[in-house]
C-alpha positions as CSV (number, residue, x, y, z in Angstrom):
1,M,-32.9,-8.1,-36.0
2,I,-32.2,-10.0,-32.8
3,V,-28.8,-11.5,-32.9
4,A,-27.0,-13.8,-30.4
5,G,-23.2,-13.4,-30.0
6,V,-21.3,-16.4,-28.6
7,M,-17.8,-16.1,-27.2
8,S,-15.3,-18.4,-25.5
9,G,-11.9,-16.9,-25.0
10,T,-8.3,-18.0,-24.6
11,S,-8.8,-18.5,-20.8
12,A,-11.2,-21.4,-21.8
13,D,-13.3,-20.7,-18.7
14,G,-16.6,-21.0,-20.4
15,I,-19.2,-19.5,-22.8
16,N,-20.5,-16.0,-22.9
17,V,-23.8,-15.3,-24.7
18,A,-25.0,-11.8,-25.5
19,L,-28.4,-11.0,-27.0
20,V,-28.6,-7.7,-28.9
21,Q,-30.8,-5.9,-31.3
22,I,-29.3,-4.4,-34.4
23,E,-31.0,-2.3,-37.1
24,G,-30.0,-0.2,-40.0
25,G,-26.8,0.0,-42.0
26,L,-26.8,-1.3,-45.6
27,G,-29.4,-3.9,-46.6
28,R,-28.6,-7.4,-47.5
29,A,-29.6,-6.8,-51.1
30,E,-27.0,-4.1,-51.6
31,T,-23.7,-5.0,-53.1
32,T,-20.3,-5.2,-51.5
33,A,-19.2,-2.4,-53.8
34,K,-21.9,-0.1,-52.3
35,A,-20.9,-1.2,-48.8
36,T,-17.3,-0.1,-49.5
37,A,-18.4,3.1,-51.1
38,A,-20.3,4.1,-47.9
39,P,-17.9,3.1,-45.1
40,H,-19.3,5.5,-42.5
41,R,-22.9,4.3,-42.5
42,F,-23.3,2.1,-39.3
43,P,-26.1,0.1,-37.9
44,Q,-27.8,0.9,-34.6
45,F,-27.0,-1.3,-31.7
46,K,-28.9,-2.1,-28.5
47,F,-27.8,-4.5,-25.8
48,L,-30.6,-6.8,-24.5
49,A,-29.3,-9.5,-22.2
50,H,-26.2,-11.6,-21.2
51,A,-25.4,-14.9,-19.6
52,E,-22.3,-16.9,-18.8
53,Y,-21.9,-20.7,-18.6
54,P,-18.8,-22.5,-17.4
55,Y,-17.4,-25.3,-19.4
56,P,-17.7,-28.7,-17.7
57,K,-14.4,-29.5,-16.0
58,N,-13.5,-32.3,-18.4
59,V,-14.3,-30.2,-21.4
60,R,-12.1,-27.4,-20.1
61,R,-9.2,-29.8,-19.5
62,A,-9.6,-31.1,-23.1
63,V,-9.7,-27.6,-24.6
64,L,-6.6,-26.5,-22.6
65,A,-4.7,-29.7,-23.6
66,A,-5.5,-29.1,-27.2
67,M,-4.5,-25.5,-27.3
68,N,-1.1,-25.0,-29.0
69,A,-0.5,-28.8,-28.4
70,S,2.6,-30.3,-30.1
71,Q,0.6,-33.5,-30.5
72,A,-3.1,-34.3,-30.6
73,R,-5.4,-37.1,-31.8
74,V,-7.3,-36.0,-35.0
75,A,-10.4,-38.0,-33.8
76,D,-10.5,-36.1,-30.5
77,L,-10.2,-32.8,-32.2
78,A,-13.0,-33.6,-34.6
79,R,-15.2,-34.7,-31.8
80,L,-14.4,-31.6,-29.7
81,N,-15.3,-29.4,-32.7
82,F,-18.9,-30.9,-32.6
83,L,-19.1,-31.1,-28.9
84,L,-18.4,-27.4,-28.5
85,A,-21.1,-26.6,-31.0
86,E,-23.6,-28.6,-28.8
87,L,-22.5,-26.6,-25.7
88,Y,-22.8,-23.3,-27.6
89,A,-26.3,-24.2,-28.8
90,K,-27.4,-25.2,-25.3
91,A,-26.1,-21.9,-23.9
92,V,-28.0,-19.8,-26.5
93,L,-31.2,-21.8,-26.1
94,V,-31.1,-21.5,-22.3
95,T,-30.4,-17.7,-22.6
96,Q,-33.4,-17.3,-25.0
97,R,-35.7,-19.1,-22.5
98,Q,-34.4,-17.2,-19.5
99,F,-35.0,-13.8,-21.1
100,R,-37.9,-14.8,-23.4
101,I,-36.1,-13.4,-26.5
102,K,-36.0,-15.3,-29.8
103,V,-32.9,-14.8,-31.9
104,E,-32.9,-14.6,-35.7
105,L,-29.2,-14.9,-36.3
106,A,-26.2,-16.0,-34.3
107,G,-22.5,-15.1,-34.5
108,C,-20.1,-17.6,-32.8
109,H,-16.4,-16.8,-32.4
110,G,-15.6,-20.4,-31.4
111,Q,-12.8,-21.6,-29.3
112,T,-9.3,-20.7,-30.6
113,L,-7.0,-23.7,-30.6
114,Y,-4.2,-22.2,-32.6
115,H,-3.5,-18.7,-33.9
116,Q,-0.4,-17.8,-36.0
117,G,-1.1,-14.4,-37.4
118,K,2.3,-13.9,-39.1
119,L,3.8,-15.8,-42.0
120,A,6.0,-18.8,-41.0
121,P,7.6,-21.6,-43.1
122,F,5.6,-24.9,-43.5
123,L,6.4,-27.7,-46.0
124,G,8.3,-25.3,-48.2
125,F,5.7,-22.6,-48.1
126,K,5.2,-19.5,-46.0
127,L,1.7,-19.0,-44.5
128,A,-0.3,-17.8,-41.6
129,A,-3.0,-19.9,-40.0
130,T,-5.7,-19.9,-37.4
131,W,-8.3,-22.3,-36.0
132,Q,-11.4,-21.6,-34.1
133,M,-13.3,-24.7,-33.1
134,G,-17.1,-25.1,-32.8
135,E,-19.0,-26.5,-35.9
136,G,-21.2,-23.8,-37.3
137,A,-23.5,-26.3,-39.2
138,A,-24.3,-28.2,-36.0
139,L,-24.9,-24.9,-34.1
140,A,-27.3,-23.7,-36.9
141,A,-29.2,-27.0,-36.9
142,R,-29.7,-26.9,-33.1
143,L,-30.7,-23.2,-33.0
144,G,-32.9,-23.3,-36.1
145,V,-31.4,-20.0,-37.4
146,P,-28.4,-19.1,-39.6
147,V,-25.0,-18.9,-37.9
148,V,-22.0,-17.0,-38.8
149,S,-18.7,-18.5,-37.5
150,D,-15.0,-18.8,-38.3
151,F,-14.5,-15.0,-38.6
152,R,-10.7,-14.8,-38.6
153,P,-9.6,-16.6,-41.8
154,A,-11.0,-14.0,-44.2
155,D,-8.8,-11.3,-42.7
156,I,-5.7,-13.6,-42.8
157,A,-6.5,-14.4,-46.5
158,R,-6.1,-10.6,-47.2
159,G,-2.7,-10.4,-45.5
160,G,-4.0,-9.5,-42.0
161,Q,-3.2,-11.2,-38.8
162,G,-6.8,-12.2,-38.2
163,A,-7.0,-10.2,-35.0
164,P,-8.1,-8.1,-33.3
165,L,-11.6,-8.1,-34.8
166,V,-13.4,-6.3,-32.0
167,P,-12.2,-2.7,-33.1
168,F,-15.1,-2.4,-35.5
169,F,-17.5,-2.8,-32.6
170,D,-15.4,-0.5,-30.3
171,Y,-15.5,2.2,-32.9
172,L,-19.3,1.9,-33.3
173,L,-19.9,2.2,-29.6
174,Y,-17.2,4.4,-28.2
175,R,-16.1,7.0,-30.8
176,D,-16.5,10.6,-29.6
177,N,-16.1,13.9,-31.3
178,R,-14.7,15.6,-28.1
179,I,-12.2,13.1,-26.6
180,G,-9.9,10.3,-27.6
181,R,-10.6,6.9,-25.9
182,I,-8.6,3.7,-25.3
183,V,-10.9,0.7,-25.2
184,Q,-9.1,-2.0,-23.3
185,N,-10.3,-5.6,-23.1
186,I,-8.7,-7.9,-20.5
187,G,-9.5,-11.5,-21.3
188,G,-6.9,-14.3,-21.4
189,I,-5.0,-11.9,-23.7
190,A,-5.3,-8.2,-23.3
191,N,-6.0,-6.0,-26.4
192,L,-6.7,-2.4,-27.0
193,T,-8.5,-0.2,-29.5
194,A,-7.3,3.4,-29.7
195,I,-9.9,5.8,-31.1
196,P,-8.7,9.4,-31.5
197,R,-11.1,12.3,-31.1
198,S,-13.4,12.6,-34.2
199,A,-11.6,9.6,-35.8
200,S,-12.6,7.9,-39.0
201,P,-12.4,4.1,-39.0
202,E,-9.2,4.3,-40.9
203,Q,-7.6,6.2,-38.0
204,V,-8.3,3.5,-35.5
205,L,-5.3,1.6,-34.0
206,A,-5.8,-1.8,-32.3
207,F,-3.5,-4.6,-31.2
208,D,-2.9,-7.2,-28.5
209,T,-0.9,-5.8,-25.7
210,G,0.2,-9.1,-24.1
211,P,-1.2,-11.4,-21.3
212,G,-4.4,-10.5,-19.5
213,N,-5.7,-13.2,-17.2
214,M,-3.8,-16.0,-18.9
215,V,-0.6,-16.0,-16.9
216,I,-2.3,-15.0,-13.7
217,D,-4.7,-18.0,-14.0
218,A,-1.9,-20.4,-14.8
219,V,0.3,-19.5,-11.8
220,T,-2.7,-19.4,-9.5
221,E,-3.7,-22.9,-10.6
222,Q,-0.2,-24.2,-10.2
223,R,0.6,-22.6,-6.9
224,F,-2.9,-22.6,-5.2
225,G,-4.9,-25.2,-7.1
226,K,-7.5,-22.6,-8.0
227,P,-8.6,-21.8,-11.6
228,Y,-8.2,-18.0,-11.0
229,D,-7.4,-15.4,-8.3
230,R,-10.9,-14.4,-7.3
231,D,-11.2,-10.6,-7.0
232,G,-7.3,-10.5,-7.0
233,T,-7.3,-11.4,-3.3
234,I,-4.1,-13.5,-3.5
235,A,-2.2,-10.8,-5.5
236,A,-3.3,-8.2,-3.0
237,S,-1.6,-10.1,-0.3
238,G,1.7,-10.5,-2.1
239,T,4.6,-8.2,-3.1
240,V,5.5,-7.6,-6.8
241,L,8.9,-8.8,-7.9
242,E,9.9,-5.7,-9.8
243,T,13.0,-7.3,-11.4
244,V,10.9,-10.1,-12.9
245,V,8.3,-7.7,-14.3
246,N,11.1,-5.6,-15.9
247,Q,12.8,-8.7,-17.3
248,E,9.6,-10.0,-18.9
249,L,8.8,-6.6,-20.5
250,R,12.0,-6.9,-22.4
251,A,10.6,-9.9,-24.3
252,P,10.5,-9.4,-28.1
253,F,6.7,-9.4,-28.3
254,F,6.4,-6.2,-26.2
255,R,8.9,-4.4,-28.4
256,H,7.3,-5.4,-31.8
257,K,5.3,-2.6,-33.4
258,P,1.6,-3.1,-34.3
259,P,-0.2,-4.7,-35.9
260,K,0.4,-7.7,-33.7
261,T,-1.6,-10.4,-32.1
262,A,-1.0,-13.0,-29.3
263,G,-2.3,-16.1,-27.8
264,R,-1.2,-19.2,-25.9
265,E,1.5,-19.5,-28.5
266,E,3.2,-16.5,-26.9
267,F,2.0,-16.6,-23.3
268,G,0.9,-20.2,-22.7
269,R,2.6,-23.0,-20.9
270,E,6.1,-22.4,-22.2
271,F,6.0,-18.7,-21.2
272,V,4.6,-19.6,-17.7
273,R,7.4,-22.2,-17.2
274,E,10.0,-19.5,-17.9
275,F,8.2,-16.9,-15.8
276,L,8.2,-19.3,-12.8
277,K,11.9,-19.9,-13.2
278,H,12.5,-16.2,-13.1
279,C,10.5,-15.9,-9.9
280,G,12.8,-18.5,-8.3
281,R,12.0,-19.3,-4.7
282,A,9.6,-16.4,-4.2
283,E,6.5,-17.0,-2.1
284,S,3.5,-18.1,-4.2
285,R,1.4,-15.0,-3.4
286,D,4.3,-12.9,-4.6
287,V,4.3,-14.9,-7.9
288,V,0.6,-14.2,-8.4
289,A,1.1,-10.5,-7.6
290,T,4.0,-10.3,-10.1
291,A,1.9,-12.0,-12.8
292,T,-0.9,-9.5,-12.1
293,A,1.5,-6.5,-12.3
294,L,2.9,-7.8,-15.6
295,A,-0.6,-7.7,-17.1
296,A,-1.2,-4.2,-15.9
297,R,2.2,-2.8,-16.8
298,S,2.4,-4.4,-20.2
299,I,-0.9,-2.6,-21.1
300,A,0.6,0.7,-19.9
301,D,3.9,0.0,-21.7
302,A,2.1,-0.7,-24.9
303,L,0.1,2.6,-24.6
304,N,3.3,4.6,-23.9
305,R,5.3,3.0,-26.7
306,F,2.8,2.8,-29.6
307,V,-0.3,5.0,-28.8
308,I,0.2,8.0,-26.6
309,R,3.4,9.2,-28.2
310,R,2.1,8.8,-31.7
311,R,-1.7,9.2,-31.6
312,G,-2.5,11.3,-28.5
313,P,-4.1,12.9,-26.7
314,F,-6.5,10.4,-25.1
315,S,-8.6,11.1,-22.0
316,E,-10.3,7.8,-21.0
317,M,-9.6,4.1,-20.9
318,I,-12.8,2.0,-21.0
319,V,-12.1,-1.5,-19.7
320,S,-14.0,-4.7,-20.3
321,G,-13.6,-8.5,-20.1
322,G,-13.1,-11.0,-17.3
323,G,-10.1,-9.0,-15.9
324,T,-12.5,-6.4,-14.6
325,K,-13.5,-8.8,-11.9
326,N,-10.0,-8.6,-10.5
327,S,-9.9,-5.5,-8.4
328,T,-6.2,-5.8,-7.7
329,L,-5.4,-5.9,-11.4
330,L,-7.6,-2.8,-12.0
331,A,-6.0,-0.9,-9.2
332,M,-2.5,-1.7,-10.6
333,L,-3.7,-0.7,-14.1
334,A,-5.2,2.6,-12.8
335,E,-1.9,3.4,-11.1
336,A,0.1,2.5,-14.3
337,I,-2.0,4.7,-16.6
338,T,-2.3,7.8,-14.4
339,P,1.0,9.3,-15.6
340,L,-0.5,8.9,-19.2
341,G,-3.4,11.2,-18.3
342,L,-6.0,8.5,-18.6
343,Q,-9.1,8.1,-16.5
344,L,-10.2,4.5,-16.0
345,R,-13.8,3.7,-16.8
346,S,-15.9,0.5,-17.2
347,S,-17.9,-0.5,-20.2
348,D,-20.8,-1.0,-17.7
349,E,-21.0,2.8,-17.4
350,F,-22.0,2.8,-21.1
351,G,-24.7,0.2,-20.7
352,L,-22.8,-2.9,-21.7
353,P,-21.7,-5.4,-19.0
354,S,-17.9,-5.9,-19.1
355,E,-18.2,-9.7,-19.5
356,A,-20.7,-9.3,-22.4
357,K,-18.6,-7.0,-24.7
358,E,-16.8,-9.5,-26.8
359,A,-19.8,-11.7,-27.3
360,A,-21.8,-8.7,-28.3
361,A,-19.1,-7.7,-30.7
362,F,-19.4,-11.0,-32.6
363,A,-23.2,-10.5,-32.8
364,L,-22.5,-7.2,-34.6
365,L,-19.9,-8.9,-36.9
366,A,-22.4,-11.6,-37.7
367,Y,-25.0,-8.9,-38.6
368,Q,-22.4,-7.3,-40.9
369,T,-21.6,-10.5,-42.6
370,W,-25.3,-11.4,-43.0
371,N,-25.7,-8.0,-44.8
372,R,-22.6,-8.6,-46.9
373,Q,-20.7,-5.9,-45.3
374,P,-17.0,-5.9,-44.3
375,S,-16.2,-5.6,-40.6
376,N,-12.4,-6.0,-40.2
377,V,-10.4,-2.8,-39.6
378,P,-7.3,-3.1,-41.8
379,S,-5.4,-0.5,-39.8
380,A,-5.8,-2.9,-36.8
381,T,-5.1,-6.3,-38.4
382,G,-2.7,-5.3,-41.2
383,A,-5.0,-6.6,-43.9
384,K,-4.6,-5.2,-47.4
385,S,-8.3,-4.5,-47.8
386,A,-11.6,-4.7,-46.0
387,A,-13.1,-8.2,-45.7
388,I,-16.6,-9.7,-45.2
389,L,-15.8,-12.0,-42.3
390,G,-16.9,-15.5,-41.4
391,K,-18.8,-18.4,-43.0
392,I,-22.6,-18.7,-43.0
393,S,-24.3,-22.0,-42.0
394,Y,-28.0,-22.2,-42.7
395,A,-30.5,-23.9,-40.5
């Protein structure tokens, strides 16, 4: 089956489309009970193509304004939900034509506007909540194929945090009988999947480590009027404010044990405002360098606190996501993980472009759902049980 995966991350910089071929696993006619009884039977995955499409500037502004907003117009949110579906559909259709590949199914993560993975009081109740925007019915109608979307709520309904969901894909691609691997994605938020040597799915540990590109992008835009620090050039010219990095790493999020997930609720505009206060009158290039060092060291700190000491040994870290385009960030990360005995590698070395990985992951999750199979990893999300993720919209 040819499946399209569609991803737009917390950086809200645009749309990633991955086209993949997936075969095998349990058939659609087989029951969920059978799927649960044979948890180690996995489908075969082959990457085919990838393309990226930036959001129109006014759409990106609207998305960023809506994220974790204290106030928003209901009509605007409803319209944005359908507008994003149109943009996702156009991205998939253009990708199909470019590579002359026709998809049979699509999996769309959607654009996260709000994510609260832990229980919190609301109107006399305690609940967790998440919202990924991009109307699945509209996307299915435009593509002419079924679409699986809205993946996170099923995990939250089972007591999980709704994230991270990529560990199922990481395990399928990167498990190894000889060495333990850390699979590190650096998007707006950074998240890792720790796969011990010869691990079963139940032994996988995964969680969000903290900010990836999110804080870097925000301070670069505020101080330099640029949406991001291209290739880490600004950070390379600055000096890291060590006291600020150490101060930020004392924040409660970094000390909390997994499972845990993060978004703009933790590292968005409020966090950036406090971060800039802590940087004081420092030169702008030093502020960007410090934000970059915070991303790298928070990953290493999370590894040291929650993975290496408890689950080791691990030999490799495989990085993916938009952060791999920032050579300064990767250099800082390589330096930070060297004492942990990890070799830094790229997902490109395994035949999957770094920018395509998360989109490809949601193609796999869509395939699982279409075949009535669970694809969350309870040890990663904290869910009480496995869950078939997402909602199917038929063409």
